[in-house]
N, CA, C and O atoms as a GROMACS GRO file, in nm:
protein
  424
    1UNK      N    1  -1.265  -0.526  -3.577
    1UNK     CA    2  -1.118  -0.565  -3.496
    1UNK      C    3  -1.182  -0.623  -3.338
    1UNK      O    4  -1.127  -0.703  -3.261
    2UNK      N    5  -1.295  -0.564  -3.324
    2UNK     CA    6  -1.305  -0.643  -3.198
    2UNK      C    7  -1.404  -0.764  -3.179
    2UNK      O    8  -1.484  -0.770  -3.086
    3UNK      N    9  -1.393  -0.837  -3.255
    3UNK     CA   10  -1.491  -0.953  -3.309
    3UNK      C   11  -1.357  -1.070  -3.226
    3UNK      O   12  -1.391  -1.133  -3.126
    4UNK      N   13  -1.224  -1.084  -3.279
    4UNK     CA   14  -1.111  -1.125  -3.183
    4UNK      C   15  -1.090  -1.116  -3.052
    4UNK      O   16  -1.011  -1.201  -3.012
    5UNK      N   17  -1.132  -1.044  -2.971
    5UNK     CA   18  -1.138  -1.015  -2.843
    5UNK      C   19  -1.169  -1.127  -2.759
    5UNK      O   20  -1.280  -1.161  -2.798
    6UNK      N   21  -1.139  -1.196  -2.676
    6UNK     CA   22  -1.178  -1.288  -2.594
    6UNK      C   23  -1.244  -1.243  -2.477
    6UNK      O   24  -1.185  -1.171  -2.396
    7UNK      N   25  -1.370  -1.284  -2.459
    7UNK     CA   26  -1.446  -1.247  -2.339
    7UNK      C   27  -1.434  -1.321  -2.214
    7UNK      O   28  -1.366  -1.423  -2.230
    8UNK      N   29  -1.471  -1.306  -2.110
    8UNK     CA   30  -1.461  -1.374  -1.997
    8UNK      C   31  -1.579  -1.372  -1.948
    8UNK      O   32  -1.639  -1.265  -1.954
    9UNK      N   33  -1.642  -1.480  -1.889
    9UNK     CA   34  -1.763  -1.511  -1.812
    9UNK      C   35  -1.749  -1.513  -1.686
    9UNK      O   36  -1.641  -1.560  -1.652
   10UNK      N   37  -1.841  -1.470  -1.570
   10UNK     CA   38  -1.811  -1.484  -1.461
   10UNK      C   39  -1.923  -1.575  -1.399
   10UNK      O   40  -2.041  -1.540  -1.396
   11UNK      N   41  -1.888  -1.665  -1.360
   11UNK     CA   42  -1.983  -1.775  -1.350
   11UNK      C   43  -2.031  -1.777  -1.191
   11UNK      O   44  -1.954  -1.810  -1.102
   12UNK      N   45  -2.182  -1.734  -1.165
   12UNK     CA   46  -2.234  -1.727  -1.056
   12UNK      C   47  -2.259  -1.846  -0.985
   12UNK      O   48  -2.282  -1.950  -1.046
   13UNK      N   49  -2.257  -1.839  -0.849
   13UNK     CA   50  -2.288  -1.994  -0.792
   13UNK      C   51  -2.464  -1.914  -0.686
   13UNK      O   52  -2.523  -1.810  -0.658
   14UNK      N   53  -2.468  -2.041  -0.673
   14UNK     CA   54  -2.624  -1.999  -0.581
   14UNK      C   55  -2.623  -1.891  -0.485
   14UNK      O   56  -2.705  -1.799  -0.494
   15UNK      N   57  -2.534  -1.896  -0.391
   15UNK     CA   58  -2.471  -1.789  -0.281
   15UNK      C   59  -2.410  -1.698  -0.290
   15UNK      O   60  -2.372  -1.628  -0.196
   16UNK      N   61  -2.384  -1.677  -0.435
   16UNK     CA   62  -2.316  -1.552  -0.491
   16UNK      C   63  -2.328  -1.438  -0.454
   16UNK      O   64  -2.430  -1.400  -0.512
   17UNK      N   65  -2.273  -1.315  -0.362
   17UNK     CA   66  -2.314  -1.189  -0.319
   17UNK      C   67  -2.253  -1.072  -0.420
   17UNK      O   68  -2.130  -1.067  -0.418
   18UNK      N   69  -2.323  -0.976  -0.509
   18UNK     CA   70  -2.304  -0.927  -0.615
   18UNK      C   71  -2.224  -0.777  -0.515
   18UNK      O   72  -2.116  -0.727  -0.547
   19UNK      N   73  -2.310  -0.731  -0.395
   19UNK     CA   74  -2.248  -0.609  -0.310
   19UNK      C   75  -2.267  -0.670  -0.194
   19UNK      O   76  -2.367  -0.718  -0.140
   20UNK      N   77  -2.117  -0.657  -0.151
   20UNK     CA   78  -2.081  -0.676   0.034
   20UNK      C   79  -2.111  -0.592   0.109
   20UNK      O   80  -2.080  -0.483   0.061
   21UNK      N   81  -2.156  -0.583   0.204
   21UNK     CA   82  -2.123  -0.452   0.304
   21UNK      C   83  -2.015  -0.518   0.414
   21UNK      O   84  -2.030  -0.614   0.489
   22UNK      N   85  -1.915  -0.440   0.396
   22UNK     CA   86  -1.807  -0.460   0.497
   22UNK      C   87  -1.747  -0.336   0.581
   22UNK      O   88  -1.670  -0.258   0.526
   23UNK      N   89  -1.776  -0.324   0.690
   23UNK     CA   90  -1.743  -0.187   0.764
   23UNK      C   91  -1.757  -0.063   0.676
   23UNK      O   92  -1.684   0.017   0.617
   24UNK      N   93  -1.926  -0.096   0.703
   24UNK     CA   94  -1.991   0.059   0.632
   24UNK      C   95  -1.937   0.098   0.501
   24UNK      O   96  -1.946   0.215   0.465
   25UNK      N   97  -1.868  -0.011   0.412
   25UNK     CA   98  -1.848   0.023   0.250
   25UNK      C   99  -1.959  -0.078   0.182
   25UNK      O  100  -2.018  -0.174   0.230
   26UNK      N  101  -1.964  -0.026   0.065
   26UNK     CA  102  -2.012  -0.126  -0.038
   26UNK      C  103  -1.920  -0.169  -0.146
   26UNK      O  104  -1.882  -0.098  -0.239
   27UNK      N  105  -1.888  -0.292  -0.122
   27UNK     CA  106  -1.770  -0.343  -0.176
   27UNK      C  107  -1.840  -0.444  -0.312
   27UNK      O  108  -1.952  -0.495  -0.302
   28UNK      N  109  -1.751  -0.459  -0.435
   28UNK     CA  110  -1.816  -0.510  -0.558
   28UNK      C  111  -1.788  -0.675  -0.530
   28UNK      O  112  -1.685  -0.712  -0.474
   29UNK      N  113  -1.875  -0.755  -0.568
   29UNK     CA  114  -1.872  -0.871  -0.528
   29UNK      C  115  -1.803  -0.919  -0.674
   29UNK      O  116  -1.778  -1.040  -0.677
   30UNK      N  117  -1.782  -0.875  -0.747
   30UNK     CA  118  -1.709  -0.942  -0.852
   30UNK      C  119  -1.528  -0.917  -0.921
   30UNK      O  120  -1.458  -0.926  -1.022
   31UNK      N  121  -1.531  -0.887  -0.799
   31UNK     CA  122  -1.361  -0.812  -0.774
   31UNK      C  123  -1.306  -0.924  -0.698
   31UNK      O  124  -1.384  -0.997  -0.637
   32UNK      N  125  -1.141  -0.952  -0.695
   32UNK     CA  126  -1.081  -1.015  -0.647
   32UNK      C  127  -1.097  -0.967  -0.521
   32UNK      O  128  -1.132  -0.849  -0.511
   33UNK      N  129  -1.075  -1.050  -0.393
   33UNK     CA  130  -1.083  -0.995  -0.265
   33UNK      C  131  -0.965  -0.890  -0.250
   33UNK      O  132  -0.982  -0.773  -0.216
   34UNK      N  133  -0.871  -0.937  -0.273
   34UNK     CA  134  -0.779  -0.850  -0.245
   34UNK      C  135  -0.790  -0.664  -0.310
   34UNK      O  136  -0.758  -0.564  -0.247
   35UNK      N  137  -0.825  -0.669  -0.402
   35UNK     CA  138  -0.857  -0.533  -0.452
   35UNK      C  139  -0.997  -0.502  -0.431
   35UNK      O  140  -1.020  -0.381  -0.439
   36UNK      N  141  -1.090  -0.570  -0.409
   36UNK     CA  142  -1.186  -0.528  -0.363
   36UNK      C  143  -1.213  -0.439  -0.241
   36UNK      O  144  -1.282  -0.339  -0.221
   37UNK      N  145  -1.131  -0.513  -0.167
   37UNK     CA  146  -1.080  -0.456   0.041
   37UNK      C  147  -1.044  -0.265   0.004
   37UNK      O  148  -1.064  -0.168   0.078
   38UNK      N  149  -0.973  -0.270  -0.168
   38UNK     CA  150  -0.906  -0.165  -0.122
   38UNK      C  151  -0.992  -0.016  -0.149
   38UNK      O  152  -0.931   0.091  -0.141
   39UNK      N  153  -1.128  -0.020  -0.178
   39UNK     CA  154  -1.245   0.024  -0.137
   39UNK      C  155  -1.275   0.107  -0.013
   39UNK      O  156  -1.288   0.228  -0.002
   40UNK      N  157  -1.282   0.031   0.057
   40UNK     CA  158  -1.236   0.043   0.202
   40UNK      C  159  -1.206   0.176   0.244
   40UNK      O  160  -1.144   0.217   0.146
   41UNK      N  161  -1.209   0.266   0.322
   41UNK     CA  162  -1.101   0.368   0.303
   41UNK      C  163  -1.019   0.337   0.416
   41UNK      O  164  -1.066   0.291   0.520
   42UNK      N  165  -0.879   0.365   0.396
   42UNK     CA  166  -0.784   0.324   0.481
   42UNK      C  167  -0.746   0.204   0.469
   42UNK      O  168  -0.700   0.153   0.571
   43UNK      N  169  -0.754   0.113   0.334
   43UNK     CA  170  -0.710   0.015   0.297
   43UNK      C  171  -0.595  -0.011   0.174
   43UNK      O  172  -0.639   0.021   0.064
   44UNK      N  173  -0.522  -0.038   0.174
   44UNK     CA  174  -0.450  -0.034   0.042
   44UNK      C  175  -0.449  -0.176  -0.005
   44UNK      O  176  -0.509  -0.275   0.037
   45UNK      N  177  -0.367  -0.161  -0.100
   45UNK     CA  178  -0.314  -0.326  -0.188
   45UNK      C  179  -0.241  -0.407  -0.102
   45UNK      O  180  -0.280  -0.521  -0.078
   46UNK      N  181  -0.113  -0.352  -0.039
   46UNK     CA  182  -0.047  -0.401   0.028
   46UNK      C  183  -0.120  -0.445   0.190
   46UNK      O  184  -0.122  -0.557   0.240
   47UNK      N  185  -0.162  -0.346   0.236
   47UNK     CA  186  -0.236  -0.391   0.362
   47UNK      C  187  -0.402  -0.511   0.330
   47UNK      O  188  -0.452  -0.595   0.405
   48UNK      N  189  -0.425  -0.486   0.251
   48UNK     CA  190  -0.514  -0.576   0.211
   48UNK      C  191  -0.481  -0.715   0.160
   48UNK      O  192  -0.569  -0.799   0.145
   49UNK      N  193  -0.343  -0.738   0.133
   49UNK     CA  194  -0.271  -0.828   0.102
   49UNK      C  195  -0.251  -0.909   0.224
   49UNK      O  196  -0.293  -1.018   0.264
   50UNK      N  197  -0.192  -0.840   0.255
   50UNK     CA  198  -0.178  -0.863   0.466
   50UNK      C  199  -0.306  -0.929   0.524
   50UNK      O  200  -0.315  -1.039   0.580
   51UNK      N  201  -0.384  -0.855   0.504
   51UNK     CA  202  -0.530  -0.905   0.566
   51UNK      C  203  -0.539  -1.045   0.542
   51UNK      O  204  -0.527  -1.132   0.627
   52UNK      N  205  -0.567  -1.064   0.392
   52UNK     CA  206  -0.583  -1.222   0.323
   52UNK      C  207  -0.520  -1.339   0.406
   52UNK      O  208  -0.565  -1.443   0.455
   53UNK      N  209  -0.364  -1.260   0.398
   53UNK     CA  210  -0.284  -1.346   0.454
   53UNK      C  211  -0.299  -1.398   0.609
   53UNK      O  212  -0.260  -1.509   0.645
   54UNK      N  213  -0.356  -1.309   0.688
   54UNK     CA  214  -0.357  -1.356   0.850
   54UNK      C  215  -0.478  -1.402   0.867
   54UNK      O  216  -0.496  -1.491   0.950
   55UNK      N  217  -0.611  -1.334   0.772
   55UNK     CA  218  -0.732  -1.406   0.770
   55UNK      C  219  -0.696  -1.581   0.733
   55UNK      O  220  -0.743  -1.673   0.801
   56UNK      N  221  -0.644  -1.592   0.665
   56UNK     CA  222  -0.636  -1.737   0.596
   56UNK      C  223  -0.745  -1.710   0.465
   56UNK      O  224  -0.848  -1.763   0.506
   57UNK      N  225  -0.762  -1.676   0.383
   57UNK     CA  226  -0.852  -1.606   0.316
   57UNK      C  227  -0.759  -1.619   0.170
   57UNK      O  228  -0.661  -1.550   0.142
   58UNK      N  229  -0.820  -1.729   0.087
   58UNK     CA  230  -0.806  -1.734  -0.032
   58UNK      C  231  -0.808  -1.600  -0.142
   58UNK      O  232  -0.916  -1.556  -0.183
   59UNK      N  233  -0.688  -1.544  -0.181
   59UNK     CA  234  -0.642  -1.439  -0.256
   59UNK      C  235  -0.738  -1.446  -0.387
   59UNK      O  236  -0.809  -1.351  -0.420
   60UNK      N  237  -0.732  -1.574  -0.462
   60UNK     CA  238  -0.811  -1.568  -0.614
   60UNK      C  239  -0.955  -1.601  -0.563
   60UNK      O  240  -1.033  -1.609  -0.658
   61UNK      N  241  -1.003  -1.618  -0.464
   61UNK     CA  242  -1.166  -1.600  -0.451
   61UNK      C  243  -1.220  -1.444  -0.508
   61UNK      O  244  -1.153  -1.341  -0.505
   62UNK      N  245  -1.335  -1.457  -0.549
   62UNK     CA  246  -1.385  -1.317  -0.592
   62UNK      C  247  -1.477  -1.275  -0.445
   62UNK      O  248  -1.526  -1.369  -0.381
   63UNK      N  249  -1.492  -1.173  -0.409
   63UNK     CA  250  -1.544  -1.086  -0.296
   63UNK      C  251  -1.675  -1.147  -0.280
   63UNK      O  252  -1.691  -1.193  -0.166
   64UNK      N  253  -1.774  -1.161  -0.359
   64UNK     CA  254  -1.916  -1.264  -0.368
   64UNK      C  255  -1.910  -1.376  -0.342
   64UNK      O  256  -2.018  -1.424  -0.309
   65UNK      N  257  -1.805  -1.459  -0.343
   65UNK     CA  258  -1.791  -1.596  -0.299
   65UNK      C  259  -1.725  -1.616  -0.156
   65UNK      O  260  -1.702  -1.735  -0.134
   66UNK      N  261  -1.696  -1.549  -0.075
   66UNK     CA  262  -1.655  -1.519   0.048
   66UNK      C  263  -1.767  -1.600   0.145
   66UNK      O  264  -1.885  -1.576   0.119
   67UNK      N  265  -1.745  -1.673   0.230
   67UNK     CA  266  -1.884  -1.717   0.351
   67UNK      C  267  -1.856  -1.623   0.435
   67UNK      O  268  -1.755  -1.554   0.439
   68UNK      N  269  -1.986  -1.623   0.530
   68UNK     CA  270  -1.975  -1.490   0.605
   68UNK      C  271  -1.858  -1.549   0.749
   68UNK      O  272  -1.803  -1.459   0.813
   69UNK      N  273  -1.833  -1.673   0.782
   69UNK     CA  274  -1.716  -1.695   0.842
   69UNK      C  275  -1.579  -1.612   0.798
   69UNK      O  276  -1.512  -1.546   0.877
   70UNK      N  277  -1.551  -1.627   0.666
   70UNK     CA  278  -1.422  -1.555   0.604
   70UNK      C  279  -1.455  -1.405   0.621
   70UNK      O  280  -1.370  -1.356   0.695
   71UNK      N  281  -1.520  -1.338   0.593
   71UNK     CA  282  -1.582  -1.186   0.608
   71UNK      C  283  -1.555  -1.145   0.764
   71UNK      O  284  -1.494  -1.044   0.800
   72UNK      N  285  -1.600  -1.223   0.831
   72UNK     CA  286  -1.585  -1.200   0.994
   72UNK      C  287  -1.420  -1.208   1.013
   72UNK      O  288  -1.360  -1.116   1.070
   73UNK      N  289  -1.364  -1.303   0.972
   73UNK     CA  290  -1.235  -1.276   0.972
   73UNK      C  291  -1.135  -1.200   0.963
   73UNK      O  292  -1.044  -1.172   1.042
   74UNK      N  293  -1.178  -1.143   0.776
   74UNK     CA  294  -1.153  -1.049   0.725
   74UNK      C  295  -1.129  -0.890   0.862
   74UNK      O  296  -1.033  -0.816   0.886
   75UNK      N  297  -1.274  -0.900   0.919
   75UNK     CA  298  -1.309  -0.736   0.948
   75UNK      C  299  -1.221  -0.758   1.106
   75UNK      O  300  -1.158  -0.670   1.162
   76UNK      N  301  -1.240  -0.900   1.155
   76UNK     CA  302  -1.164  -0.898   1.301
   76UNK      C  303  -1.000  -0.842   1.251
   76UNK      O  304  -0.951  -0.741   1.301
   77UNK      N  305  -0.950  -0.898   1.179
   77UNK     CA  306  -0.820  -0.823   1.130
   77UNK      C  307  -0.800  -0.697   1.131
   77UNK      O  308  -0.714  -0.637   1.195
   78UNK      N  309  -0.892  -0.645   1.048
   78UNK     CA  310  -0.884  -0.518   0.971
   78UNK      C  311  -0.871  -0.399   1.090
   78UNK      O  312  -0.792  -0.306   1.088
   79UNK      N  313  -0.986  -0.432   1.210
   79UNK     CA  314  -1.040  -0.387   1.333
   79UNK      C  315  -0.917  -0.366   1.445
   79UNK      O  316  -0.889  -0.269   1.514
   80UNK      N  317  -0.853  -0.504   1.431
   80UNK     CA  318  -0.751  -0.499   1.538
   80UNK      C  319  -0.594  -0.582   1.493
   80UNK      O  320  -0.548  -0.691   1.526
   81UNK      N  321  -0.541  -0.474   1.402
   81UNK     CA  322  -0.420  -0.587   1.315
   81UNK      C  323  -0.330  -0.594   1.424
   81UNK      O  324  -0.256  -0.692   1.422
   82UNK      N  325  -0.314  -0.499   1.543
   82UNK     CA  326  -0.176  -0.526   1.618
   82UNK      C  327  -0.177  -0.664   1.683
   82UNK      O  328  -0.068  -0.717   1.706
   83UNK      N  329  -0.292  -0.726   1.714
   83UNK     CA  330  -0.321  -0.824   1.777
   83UNK      C  331  -0.274  -0.971   1.684
   83UNK      O  332  -0.223  -1.075   1.728
   84UNK      N  333  -0.318  -0.931   1.522
   84UNK     CA  334  -0.281  -1.015   1.460
   84UNK      C  335  -0.116  -1.008   1.412
   84UNK      O  336  -0.081  -1.026   1.295
   85UNK      N  337  -0.058  -0.990   1.482
   85UNK     CA  338   0.099  -0.926   1.449
   85UNK      C  339   0.157  -0.888   1.317
   85UNK      O  340   0.252  -0.932   1.251
   86UNK      N  341   0.040  -0.757   1.295
   86UNK     CA  342   0.105  -0.692   1.161
   86UNK      C  343   0.176  -0.623   1.190
   86UNK      O  344   0.164  -0.585   1.306
   87UNK      N  345   0.298  -0.559   1.105
   87UNK     CA  346   0.387  -0.476   1.174
   87UNK      C  347   0.338  -0.316   1.146
   87UNK      O  348   0.281  -0.269   1.048
   88UNK      N  349   0.382  -0.252   1.268
   88UNK     CA  350   0.323  -0.120   1.299
   88UNK      C  351   0.360  -0.063   1.145
   88UNK      O  352   0.264   0.003   1.103
   89UNK      N  353   0.467  -0.068   1.052
   89UNK     CA  354   0.491   0.009   0.955
   89UNK      C  355   0.350  -0.027   0.807
   89UNK      O  356   0.351   0.020   0.694
   90UNK      N  357   0.254  -0.116   0.867
   90UNK     CA  358   0.141  -0.124   0.758
   90UNK      C  359   0.041  -0.055   0.824
   90UNK      O  360  -0.073  -0.066   0.780
   91UNK      N  361   0.061   0.012   0.916
   91UNK     CA  362  -0.070   0.085   0.967
   91UNK      C  363  -0.064   0.253   0.942
   91UNK      O  364   0.029   0.331   0.958
   92UNK      N  365  -0.175   0.270   0.904
   92UNK     CA  366  -0.215   0.440   0.839
   92UNK      C  367  -0.210   0.513   0.968
   92UNK      O  368  -0.263   0.622   0.944
   93UNK      N  369  -0.176   0.511   1.087
   93UNK     CA  370  -0.173   0.601   1.170
   93UNK      C  371  -0.072   0.588   1.258
   93UNK      O  372  -0.105   0.560   1.373
   94UNK      N  373   0.056   0.603   1.231
   94UNK     CA  374   0.196   0.551   1.309
   94UNK      C  375   0.228   0.696   1.397
   94UNK      O  376   0.213   0.812   1.359
   95UNK      N  377   0.285   0.638   1.545
   95UNK     CA  378   0.285   0.706   1.649
   95UNK      C  379   0.236   0.846   1.604
   95UNK      O  380   0.298   0.932   1.542
   96UNK      N  381   0.070   0.848   1.664
   96UNK     CA  382  -0.022   0.946   1.678
   96UNK      C  383   0.054   1.079   1.768
   96UNK      O  384   0.071   1.045   1.885
   97UNK      N  385   0.077   1.150   1.754
   97UNK     CA  386   0.107   1.318   1.782
   97UNK      C  387   0.052   1.311   1.941
   97UNK      O  388   0.146   1.304   2.020
   98UNK      N  389  -0.041   1.310   1.985
   98UNK     CA  390  -0.124   1.318   2.102
   98UNK      C  391  -0.102   1.223   2.212
   98UNK      O  392  -0.103   1.249   2.333
   99UNK      N  393  -0.079   1.102   2.154
   99UNK     CA  394  -0.056   0.971   2.272
   99UNK      C  395   0.030   0.875   2.240
   99UNK      O  396   0.065   0.785   2.316
  100UNK      N  397   0.082   0.896   2.085
  100UNK     CA  398   0.217   0.835   2.083
  100UNK      C  399   0.179   0.689   2.022
  100UNK      O  400   0.272   0.613   1.995
  101UNK      N  401   0.037   0.645   2.000
  101UNK     CA  402  -0.061   0.489   1.970
  101UNK      C  403   0.021   0.509   1.844
  101UNK      O  404   0.075   0.611   1.801
  102UNK      N  405   0.017   0.351   1.782
  102UNK     CA  406   0.002   0.295   1.676
  102UNK      C  407  -0.137   0.246   1.615
  102UNK      O  408  -0.188   0.149   1.672
  103UNK      N  409  -0.195   0.292   1.522
  103UNK     CA  410  -0.298   0.226   1.491
  103UNK      C  411  -0.367   0.242   1.380
  103UNK      O  412  -0.354   0.355   1.332
  104UNK      N  413  -0.448   0.159   1.310
  104UNK     CA  414  -0.550   0.187   1.212
  104UNK      C  415  -0.702   0.209   1.156
  104UNK      O  416  -0.805   0.141   1.156
  105UNK      N  417  -0.665   0.339   1.109
  105UNK     CA  418  -0.828   0.418   1.092
  105UNK      C  419  -0.860   0.305   0.982
  105UNK      O  420  -0.778   0.267   0.897
  106UNK      N  421  -1.003   0.252   0.997
  106UNK     CA  422  -1.048   0.229   0.914
  106UNK      C  423  -1.225   0.288   0.885
  106UNK      O  424  -1.283   0.261   0.780
   0.00000   0.00000   0.00000
């Protein structure tokens, strides 16, 4: 019964990277960028969706199809989310006990 199942093929371009290194984490290049970023510690689906929007990255792209410029924009938004006007409720360290600061630990 498995004969009737449709299989999808990934068309690999010449500049496709199968494994990306983003913030000291290996990211699978075959996954869509929004879901691939969830492998990074401290990044969930909602936060990665917001990162893609703020970095102007097409969410339908695979992670391996990203250019170096797009990866740099994503890393910049991840490291400084408050400068890109990401609301405090999306950050994973809200109102720290010792200093009262909001931050994103990645």
